N, C-alpha and C positions, 0 to 999 in steps of 0.2 A: 843466641846472644841477645841481650837487651839493647835497645836503641841508645845511641850516644847523643847528648845535648851539646851542640857545637856552635862556636862563634869564631870569627876572624878578628884579630886585634893586633895592636902594636904594643910591644914590650918597651918599657921606659929604659933609657940609658941609666947606668948605675948612679951617676952624679945627680940626675933628675930624681930618681927614686929616693935617694938619701935626703934631698931637700923636701920632697913630699912627706917622707917619713918623719922628719923633724916637725913639719907642720902638724901632722897627725898627733905626734907626741904632745905638742903644745895644747891641742884641743883636749886630749885625753887627761892631761894634768889640770885642766880647768874645771870649774863648777858645771860646765855644760857637757861633760863627757857622757852622761846618762841619756842625752837626747837622741843618741843614735848608736847603732852597732857599727863601729868604725872598721874599715877593712884593714887586714894585715898588709904590711908593705909588699910582701911577695905576691899579693893579689892585684896590685895596681897595674892597670893597662888601659889603653885607649881602644874601646870597641869600635869596629868598623861595620861588621855585619853579623847579625844574629841569624843563624841558620835554623836552629831548632833541633828537634829529635830526628836522627837519621840512623839507618842501619850501619853497623861497623864496616861493611864491605864498600860503602860509599866514600870512605875517607880518602882513598887513593884518587878517586875521580875529583873530589873537591880540591885536593892538593895540586893536581894537574891543572885544574881551572885557575887556581890562585897563581901558579907559576906563569901561565900564559898571560894573565892580566898584569902581573908584577913586572914582567919583562918590558912592557910598554910604558912604564912610569919611572920618572926620575925620583930620587928620594926627596920627599917634602921636608921643609924646614919648619919645625913647630916650636912653640914655647908655651909655658903655663902662666896664666895671669888671672888673679882674682878667684873668687869662689862664690857658689850660690847653691840653689836647690831647685829641683823639679818637683811638682809643677811650678811652685813659687816658694818664697821664703816664709810666708805666713803659714802655709800648710804643706810642709816638706814631706816628700816620700824618699827622695834620694839627694844626698849632698855631693857636690862635684867641685873640681878645680877646672877653671876654664882653659880650653885649648885654643891658642891663637895660631893662625896659619899666616905664613909670610906671603903666600899666594893661594890659589885655589886647587893646588895639586892634591891635597888630602881629600877634598870633596870629589874631585874627578876620579881618584882611585876608588873611593867608596862606591860611587855610582857605577863604575865599570865592573866592580865585583858584583854589585847587586844585579846588573843587567845579565851577566854571565850565569849567575846562580839561578835567576828566573828562567833563562833559556834552557837550563838543565832540569827545570821542573821544581825548583825549591821555592817556597813562598817568599814573597817580598815583605820585608819589615814594614809594618804599618805606620810606625812613628817616623817623623821627619828626622834625618840625620843631623844631630847637633854635636860637633866634636866636644868631648868632655872626658874627664878622668873621674870616675866614681870613687868617692872616698868613704861613703857611709850610707847606711839605710836607716831612715828615721824610726825611732821607737815611739816618739811623741809626735803626733801629726798636727797639733794645733798649738803653735808657739805663742807665748806672751810677747809683748813689745820688748820687755827687758831681756828675754832670751834671744830674740832676733837681734837686738842691739849688741848684746854680749858676743854673739857669734860673729857679727859683722866686724866688731873691733878686733877679735882674734885673727880674722883673715885679712885685715887691712894691710895693704902693701905686699901681699904675697905675690911673688913672681919667680919664674925660672928662666934663665937665659935660653936662647934658641938652641935646638938640637936637631940633627938630621935623623930621619927615619930610614933605615937601610933594609929592613925586612918586615914582612907580615907573618903572623903566626896563626895556625889553626889550633884552637883549644877545645878540649872537652870540659864540661862543667858538671860535676856531680854535686847535687844539693844535699847538705847534711845538717845536723842539728847545730853544729858550731860554725855554720857558714859553708860556702861552696868550696869544693876542691877542684882546682884547675890542673889540667895535664896538657902539655904541649904534644900535639900529634904530628905536626909538620910545620915547616916554615920555608919561605923563599925570599930571595933578595930582590930588591927593586932595581930596575934599570938593566 
């Protein structure tokens, strides 16, 4: 069997997903739609840990590790507020909605998952963890001032009320010509 490309993430509650979907529809209906390949609403999630390619037989081990970590964490309270781009808005690669934590519980959960994954021999993600919700991948990487201002005005005032996170999910990601295909392989409740 071929290796699976895995990551651990948080699925959005339906109300939050609907609000993010409306925001995406607003962008897609604008003159700025062509600046990015915008994600489909069913692909929206908050990534915690990218594991990379692993053999299918390792899925059960990773699910068990997730369960052990999740039991020691209370559900974090998150909200979405504002949007931007990585590495910056002038030369974007990824567009995101900002994730706001009511406390440090999400960062602690992510660090504990990282620690346990490394202890099991999985590589540590090299990028610093910045909670965000990816909504698009840039087609155009060098924006004009007019395009930056237009995108900023579209996102002005975007926010979503706080929502609790009750479970974490192990996903596989298969890259295709029309974007990734995500499959849930396992999940566990926090607390």
